[in-house]
TORKEBA-410624 format. One record per atom (N, C-alpha, C): residue number from 1; x, y, z. Coordinates in steps of 0.001 Angstrom, whole numbers, padded with zeros to 6 digits. Layout:
# residues N
(NUM, (X, Y, Z))
...
# end
This chain:
# residues 172
(1, (015101, -020611, -010222))
(1, (013905, -020189, -009480))
(1, (012737, -020952, -010159))
(2, (011928, -021515, -009224))
(2, (010737, -022243, -009746))
(2, (009633, -021144, -009886))
(3, (008764, -021514, -010870))
(3, (007647, -020607, -011089))
(3, (006562, -020923, -010048))
(4, (006128, -019901, -009390))
(4, (005054, -020042, -008324))
(4, (003710, -019802, -008921))
(5, (002703, -020508, -008509))
(5, (001295, -020337, -008872))
(5, (000602, -019600, -007646))
(6, (-000364, -018820, -008083))
(6, (-001151, -018226, -007135))
(6, (-001765, -019222, -006173))
(7, (-001859, -018926, -004811))
(7, (-002458, -019879, -003964))
(7, (-003911, -020055, -004257))
(8, (-004501, -021189, -003910))
(8, (-005874, -021478, -004070))
(8, (-006592, -021122, -002806))
(9, (-007870, -020800, -002812))
(9, (-008719, -020471, -001667))
(9, (-008674, -021674, -000718))
(10, (-008535, -021456, 000492))
(10, (-008541, -022513, 001488))
(10, (-009680, -022368, 002460))
(11, (-010699, -023332, 002437))
(11, (-011877, -023117, 003379))
(11, (-011423, -023710, 004812))
(12, (-010277, -024178, 004964))
(12, (-009834, -024603, 006298))
(12, (-008841, -023805, 006937))
(13, (-009079, -022456, 006814))
(13, (-008103, -021553, 007472))
(13, (-008191, -021617, 008962))
(14, (-007085, -021393, 009665))
(14, (-006880, -021266, 011030))
(14, (-007197, -019778, 011357))
(15, (-008389, -019530, 011847))
(15, (-008732, -018120, 011986))
(15, (-007856, -017411, 013114))
(16, (-007463, -018229, 014042))
(16, (-006458, -017655, 015049))
(16, (-005073, -017246, 014417))
(17, (-004626, -018097, 013602))
(17, (-003343, -017853, 012868))
(17, (-003553, -016669, 011899))
(18, (-004772, -016495, 011275))
(18, (-005000, -015378, 010352))
(18, (-005020, -014047, 011228))
(19, (-005758, -014160, 012361))
(19, (-005801, -013008, 013238))
(19, (-004449, -012605, 013785))
(20, (-003645, -013543, 014068))
(20, (-002271, -013232, 014522))
(20, (-001450, -012581, 013422))
(21, (-001557, -013033, 012240))
(21, (-000859, -012465, 011087))
(21, (-001212, -011061, 010898))
(22, (-002592, -010798, 010881))
(22, (-003154, -009450, 010632))
(22, (-002611, -008571, 011601))
(23, (-002637, -008934, 013008))
(23, (-002187, -007925, 013959))
(23, (-000685, -007832, 013937))
(24, (000084, -008753, 013553))
(24, (001505, -008603, 013452))
(24, (001888, -007795, 012257))
(25, (001243, -008115, 011096))
(25, (001595, -007226, 009955))
(25, (001090, -005675, 010168))
(26, (-000077, -005628, 010699))
(26, (-000584, -004200, 011072))
(26, (000363, -003532, 011988))
(27, (000786, -004246, 012968))
(27, (001862, -003609, 013911))
(27, (003072, -003133, 013167))
(28, (003572, -003905, 012223))
(28, (004746, -003475, 011450))
(28, (004477, -002302, 010605))
(29, (003172, -002217, 009920))
(29, (002795, -001047, 009186))
(29, (002746, 000145, 010098))
(30, (002192, 000102, 011217))
(30, (002070, 001069, 012230))
(30, (003529, 001571, 012654))
(31, (004471, 000649, 012871))
(31, (005794, 001046, 013141))
(31, (006420, 001791, 012061))
(32, (005938, 001517, 010721))
(32, (006450, 002306, 009492))
(32, (005783, 003651, 009340))
(33, (004795, 003866, 010208))
(33, (004179, 005293, 010102))
(33, (002741, 005280, 009726))
(34, (002100, 004089, 009412))
(34, (000624, 004086, 009094))
(34, (-000123, 004087, 010382))
(35, (-001321, 004745, 010325))
(35, (-002162, 004743, 011495))
(35, (-002709, 003343, 011826))
(36, (-002939, 003028, 013058))
(36, (-003157, 001716, 013467))
(36, (-004463, 001105, 012750))
(37, (-005599, 001835, 012650))
(37, (-006756, 001206, 012229))
(37, (-006637, 000997, 010637))
(38, (-006239, 001933, 009886))
(38, (-005990, 001532, 008424))
(38, (-005059, 000359, 008254))
(39, (-004028, 000357, 009084))
(39, (-003046, -000840, 008984))
(39, (-003754, -002049, 009250))
(40, (-004623, -002182, 010308))
(40, (-005416, -003405, 010618))
(40, (-006401, -003786, 009483))
(41, (-007065, -002824, 008912))
(41, (-007966, -002967, 007855))
(41, (-007289, -003483, 006643))
(42, (-006260, -002839, 006291))
(42, (-005464, -003248, 005131))
(42, (-004999, -004726, 005248))
(43, (-004421, -005008, 006414))
(43, (-003833, -006329, 006669))
(43, (-004921, -007396, 006557))
(44, (-006171, -007155, 007069))
(44, (-007326, -007945, 007045))
(44, (-007825, -008272, 005642))
(45, (-007791, -007222, 004778))
(45, (-008363, -007398, 003361))
(45, (-007131, -008175, 002551))
(46, (-006001, -007770, 002820))
(46, (-004767, -008550, 002099))
(46, (-004823, -009919, 002470))
(47, (-005089, -010353, 003667))
(47, (-005086, -011741, 004009))
(47, (-006320, -012507, 003780))
(48, (-007413, -011814, 003275))
(48, (-008535, -012489, 002786))
(48, (-008350, -013271, 001448))
(49, (-008961, -014472, 001412))
(49, (-008781, -015286, 000198))
(49, (-009227, -014495, -001079))
(50, (-010389, -013770, -000961))
(50, (-010867, -012980, -002053))
(50, (-010300, -011661, -002388))
(51, (-009582, -011249, -001324))
(51, (-008888, -009978, -001599))
(51, (-009869, -008769, -001486))
(52, (-011017, -009093, -000912))
(52, (-012142, -008157, -000861))
(52, (-012971, -008437, 000490))
(53, (-013454, -007422, 001062))
(53, (-014193, -007671, 002384))
(53, (-015178, -006437, 002442))
(54, (-016346, -006718, 003095))
(54, (-017384, -005654, 003347))
(54, (-017093, -004950, 004657))
(55, (-017823, -004065, 004924))
(55, (-017778, -003322, 006181))
(55, (-017973, -004312, 007369))
(56, (-019128, -005048, 007145))
(56, (-019613, -006047, 008138))
(56, (-018514, -007043, 008370))
(57, (-017895, -007560, 007290))
(57, (-016884, -008633, 007497))
(57, (-015669, -008141, 008188))
(58, (-015281, -006914, 007889))
(58, (-014083, -006212, 008534))
(58, (-014431, -006013, 010037))
(59, (-015679, -005402, 010259))
(59, (-016019, -005204, 011650))
(59, (-016036, -006523, 012511))
(60, (-016609, -007590, 011912))
(60, (-016618, -008776, 012623))
(60, (-015172, -009336, 012896))
(61, (-014483, -009357, 011852))
(61, (-013126, -010011, 011980))
(61, (-012202, -009113, 013019))
(62, (-012308, -007787, 012946))
(62, (-011330, -006903, 013572))
(62, (-012047, -006414, 014906))
(63, (-013298, -006687, 015147))
(63, (-013932, -006320, 016409))
(63, (-013998, -004753, 016396))
(64, (-014396, -004030, 015318))
(64, (-014359, -002614, 015272))
(64, (-015694, -002155, 014695))
(65, (-016008, -000879, 014902))
(65, (-017249, -000317, 014398))
(65, (-017274, -000024, 012935))
(66, (-018441, 000149, 012368))
(66, (-018479, 000516, 010889))
(66, (-017863, 001834, 010709))
(67, (-017994, 002773, 011653))
(67, (-017306, 004078, 011610))
(67, (-015810, 003953, 011565))
(68, (-015246, 003108, 012298))
(68, (-013739, 002868, 012226))
(68, (-013411, 002241, 010904))
(69, (-014131, 001373, 010426))
(69, (-013856, 000812, 009054))
(69, (-013938, 001971, 008043))
(70, (-014937, 002731, 008119))
(70, (-015130, 003744, 007079))
(70, (-013894, 004801, 007115))
(71, (-013454, 005128, 008294))
(71, (-012303, 006071, 008448))
(71, (-011086, 005441, 007905))
(72, (-010825, 004201, 008170))
(72, (-009732, 003348, 007701))
(72, (-009680, 003338, 006186))
(73, (-010799, 002963, 005571))
(73, (-010976, 002800, 004178))
(73, (-010746, 004101, 003390))
(74, (-011286, 005179, 004012))
(74, (-011113, 006502, 003434))
(74, (-009620, 006718, 003234))
(75, (-008895, 006574, 004274))
(75, (-007457, 006786, 004244))
(75, (-006828, 005844, 003215))
(76, (-007047, 004508, 003275))
(76, (-006453, 003510, 002415))
(76, (-006825, 003850, 000920))
(77, (-007986, 004356, 000597))
(77, (-008415, 004744, -000688))
(77, (-007623, 005873, -001209))
(78, (-007568, 006901, -000324))
(78, (-006671, 008033, -000698))
(78, (-005258, 007812, -001042))
(79, (-004615, 006811, -000328))
(79, (-003305, 006432, -000696))
(79, (-003164, 005308, -001587))
(80, (-004229, 004953, -002312))
(80, (-004396, 003905, -003322))
(80, (-004117, 002552, -002880))
(81, (-004296, 002118, -001585))
(81, (-004036, 000848, -001165))
(81, (-005122, -000071, -001139))
(82, (-006431, 000516, -001303))
(82, (-007636, -000286, -001543))
(82, (-008469, 000487, -002520))
(83, (-009429, -000214, -003165))
(83, (-010408, 000348, -004004))
(83, (-011897, -000027, -003462))
(84, (-012779, 000766, -003801))
(84, (-014218, 000544, -003361))
(84, (-014888, -000060, -004539))
(85, (-015739, -000984, -004277))
(85, (-016592, -001669, -005237))
(85, (-018015, -001772, -004754))
(86, (-018992, -001631, -005531))
(86, (-020306, -001953, -005087))
(86, (-020606, -003372, -005387))
(87, (-021402, -004111, -004385))
(87, (-021801, -005393, -004600))
(87, (-022887, -005338, -005654))
(88, (-022794, -006264, -006625))
(88, (-023821, -006314, -007623))
(88, (-025270, -006413, -007034))
(89, (-026143, -005534, -007513))
(89, (-027557, -005478, -007048))
(89, (-027671, -004970, -005677))
(90, (-026731, -004244, -005123))
(90, (-026719, -003791, -003638))
(90, (-026204, -002441, -003622))
(91, (-026501, -001755, -002498))
(91, (-025920, -000446, -002273))
(91, (-024753, -000604, -001342))
(92, (-024364, -001852, -000883))
(92, (-023233, -002128, 000052))
(92, (-021913, -002165, -000825))
(93, (-020969, -001662, -000130))
(93, (-019600, -001555, -000708))
(93, (-018717, -002719, -000145))
(94, (-017839, -003084, -001091))
(94, (-016750, -004010, -000685))
(94, (-015498, -003184, -000931))
(95, (-014450, -003570, -000252))
(95, (-013101, -002981, -000386))
(95, (-012096, -004000, -000865))
(96, (-011350, -003677, -001838))
(96, (-010460, -004713, -002487))
(96, (-008990, -004219, -002507))
(97, (-008231, -005140, -002298))
(97, (-006737, -005081, -002446))
(97, (-006448, -005742, -003700))
(98, (-005735, -005053, -004689))
(98, (-005421, -005791, -005897))
(98, (-004058, -006415, -005804))
(99, (-003786, -007449, -006633))
(99, (-002502, -008148, -006499))
(99, (-001357, -007189, -006833))
(100, (-001651, -006154, -007636))
(100, (-000449, -005252, -007945))
(100, (-000592, -003926, -007110))
(101, (-001321, -004005, -005972))
(101, (-001479, -002699, -005133))
(101, (-000059, -002200, -004744))
(102, (000902, -003005, -004477))
(102, (002238, -002342, -003943))
(102, (002819, -001678, -005106))
(103, (002714, -002238, -006310))
(103, (003268, -001583, -007504))
(103, (002576, -000279, -007708))
(104, (001270, -000246, -007711))
(104, (000493, 000954, -007850))
(104, (000828, 001961, -006794))
(105, (000850, 001621, -005569))
(105, (000999, 002541, -004453))
(105, (002433, 003231, -004695))
(106, (003419, 002485, -004996))
(106, (004736, 002997, -005233))
(106, (004850, 003864, -006481))
(107, (004067, 003381, -007537))
(107, (004104, 004116, -008727))
(107, (003484, 005556, -008672))
(108, (002488, 005540, -007803))
(108, (001757, 006815, -007581))
(108, (002599, 007836, -006726))
(109, (003831, 007348, -006171))
(109, (004507, 008209, -005356))
(109, (005504, 009084, -006135))
(110, (005536, 008966, -007467))
(110, (006390, 009647, -008430))
(110, (006053, 011216, -008245))
(111, (004818, 011625, -008325))
(111, (004490, 013002, -008036))
(111, (004942, 013615, -006765))
(112, (004724, 012784, -005728))
(112, (005106, 013190, -004331))
(112, (006649, 013395, -004296))
(113, (007300, 012495, -004769))
(113, (008810, 012581, -004764))
(113, (009277, 013850, -005510))
(114, (008657, 014041, -006594))
(114, (009070, 015141, -007526))
(114, (008690, 016558, -006754))
(115, (007625, 016608, -006013))
(115, (007330, 017826, -005285))
(115, (008191, 018051, -004157))
(116, (008606, 016887, -003465))
(116, (009658, 017024, -002433))
(116, (010953, 017575, -002946))
(117, (011328, 016984, -004146))
(117, (012533, 017448, -004763))
(117, (012523, 018972, -005040))
(118, (011348, 019411, -005597))
(118, (011184, 020898, -005935))
(118, (011305, 021746, -004611))
(119, (010603, 021230, -003559))
(119, (010568, 021958, -002320))
(119, (012018, 022054, -001685))
(120, (012791, 020932, -001833))
(120, (014128, 020984, -001305))
(120, (014985, 021943, -002066))
(121, (014792, 022017, -003442))
(121, (015459, 023012, -004257))
(121, (015141, 024410, -003797))
(122, (013869, 024759, -003548))
(122, (013553, 025971, -002976))
(122, (014139, 026326, -001648))
(123, (014243, 025240, -000770))
(123, (014815, 025384, 000488))
(123, (016273, 025675, 000330))
(124, (017008, 025049, -000556))
(124, (018514, 025316, -000786))
(124, (018597, 026727, -001158))
(125, (017770, 027225, -002032))
(125, (017861, 028671, -002491))
(125, (017599, 029553, -001300))
(126, (016632, 029146, -000378))
(126, (016357, 030111, 000659))
(126, (017298, 030065, 001719))
(127, (017943, 028994, 001998))
(127, (018865, 028863, 003095))
(127, (020360, 029174, 002642))
(128, (020544, 029141, 001349))
(128, (021880, 029242, 000880))
(128, (022589, 027919, 000665))
(129, (023056, 027798, -000623))
(129, (023682, 026491, -000888))
(129, (024981, 026210, -000055))
(130, (025537, 027091, 000535))
(130, (026874, 026891, 001168))
(130, (026672, 026889, 002697))
(131, (025401, 026965, 003174))
(131, (025255, 026859, 004624))
(131, (025127, 025313, 005036))
(132, (025361, 025048, 006284))
(132, (025241, 023570, 006580))
(132, (023716, 023069, 006333))
(133, (022695, 023907, 006618))
(133, (021259, 023437, 006265))
(133, (021164, 023317, 004814))
(134, (021674, 024405, 004056))
(134, (021508, 024370, 002616))
(134, (022117, 023095, 002079))
(135, (023376, 022712, 002490))
(135, (023977, 021531, 002040))
(135, (023176, 020281, 002438))
(136, (022516, 020195, 003602))
(136, (021845, 019063, 003986))
(136, (020609, 019010, 003088))
(137, (019921, 020046, 002799))
(137, (018729, 020145, 001854))
(137, (019185, 019692, 000497))
(138, (020338, 020127, -000005))
(138, (020880, 019791, -001322))
(138, (020966, 018292, -001399))
(139, (021569, 017687, -000344))
(139, (021703, 016234, -000416))
(139, (020356, 015572, -000478))
(140, (019355, 016054, 000384))
(140, (018047, 015491, 000269))
(140, (017496, 015685, -001031))
(141, (017630, 016913, -001638))
(141, (017038, 017171, -002975))
(141, (017702, 016136, -004009))
(142, (018986, 015813, -003920))
(142, (019648, 014945, -004761))
(142, (019059, 013517, -004551))
(143, (018841, 013176, -003329))
(143, (018355, 011770, -003035))
(143, (016983, 011728, -003653))
(144, (016069, 012669, -003582))
(144, (014689, 012558, -004208))
(144, (014808, 012460, -005726))
(145, (015787, 013338, -006288))
(145, (016030, 013267, -007648))
(145, (016437, 011774, -008187))
(146, (017340, 011295, -007493))
(146, (017872, 009898, -007663))
(146, (016615, 008853, -007604))
(147, (015841, 009043, -006468))
(147, (014772, 008183, -006247))
(147, (013740, 008219, -007403))
(148, (013511, 009435, -007917))
(148, (012489, 009712, -008907))
(148, (013090, 009141, -010180))
(149, (014272, 009112, -010408))
(149, (014795, 008420, -011676))
(149, (014834, 006871, -011597))
(150, (015232, 006306, -010440))
(150, (015304, 004928, -010207))
(150, (014121, 004227, -010073))
(151, (013120, 004772, -009390))
(151, (011847, 004088, -009029))
(151, (011174, 003590, -010288))
(152, (010955, 004341, -011343))
(152, (010279, 003856, -012429))
(152, (011020, 002711, -013050))
(153, (012343, 002753, -013069))
(153, (013058, 001592, -013649))
(153, (012902, 000274, -012808))
(154, (012957, 000452, -011503))
(154, (012718, -000645, -010618))
(154, (011330, -001270, -010717))
(155, (010290, -000384, -010859))
(155, (008928, -000853, -011080))
(155, (008763, -001512, -012365))
(156, (009494, -001112, -013460))
(156, (009497, -001924, -014733))
(156, (010100, -003239, -014621))
(157, (011222, -003303, -013841))
(157, (011804, -004636, -013571))
(157, (010889, -005480, -012795))
(158, (010121, -005037, -011855))
(158, (009194, -005684, -011063))
(158, (008169, -006271, -012035))
(159, (007610, -005512, -012851))
(159, (006478, -005868, -013717))
(159, (006959, -006907, -014665))
(160, (008203, -006973, -015159))
(160, (008724, -008018, -015954))
(160, (008849, -009313, -015069))
(161, (009397, -009039, -013890))
(161, (009488, -010359, -013016))
(161, (008105, -010928, -012806))
(162, (007253, -010105, -012432))
(162, (005878, -010552, -012106))
(162, (005244, -011290, -013180))
(163, (005447, -010791, -014470))
(163, (004876, -011413, -015627))
(163, (005504, -012829, -015786))
(164, (006871, -012808, -015716))
(164, (007499, -014184, -015843))
(164, (007137, -015150, -014695))
(165, (006930, -014712, -013514))
(165, (006699, -015649, -012468))
(165, (005264, -015949, -012249))
(166, (004425, -014974, -012431))
(166, (002979, -015246, -012242))
(166, (002058, -015317, -013518))
(167, (002592, -014777, -014563))
(167, (001864, -014670, -015841))
(167, (000670, -013814, -015748))
(168, (-000329, -013971, -016522))
(168, (-001444, -013068, -016480))
(168, (-002523, -013572, -015502))
(169, (-002360, -014722, -014913))
(169, (-003425, -015256, -013963))
(169, (-003245, -015049, -012549))
(170, (-002770, -013811, -012192))
(170, (-002636, -013574, -010760))
(170, (-004034, -013188, -010105))
(171, (-004216, -013732, -008959))
(171, (-005463, -013291, -008288))
(171, (-005513, -011889, -007992))
(172, (-006617, -011249, -008147))
(172, (-006748, -009773, -007911))
(172, (-006968, -009521, -006422))
# end
């Protein structure tokens, strides 16, 4: 495998191709369960060279209102897919996607998976471990337990791979 370097900023971007990518990726995120507007905002920020955009830039690129941007960013911040930053010397905010955001988003799911596992355990006890529903919940509980144990190991392997492949100079 050859070592890849982070791409350099390209001032000659094909805005139509960028827009097509944003809408295609947003549609895939929507198909996976994300609301449409947060998916579009996330895809736009992800595809920006700087990895950061303002409300005005997002509104202009996506042809949406500041209120729509605000609602989308609120959701994306809540699920740790973007962070808010103040522009130096200004009250305006910029929204950033970090290069390790997928890692962070998945890593933050540990607590959720653990709660689901605990809830399934309670469900098994409530429904009875020998009932069809209890057996189905027990299998789901076991899946969440398995996922909770394997996900940190997988994320550690990704961190090692990322360091080998991209080193410490990954664009944020």
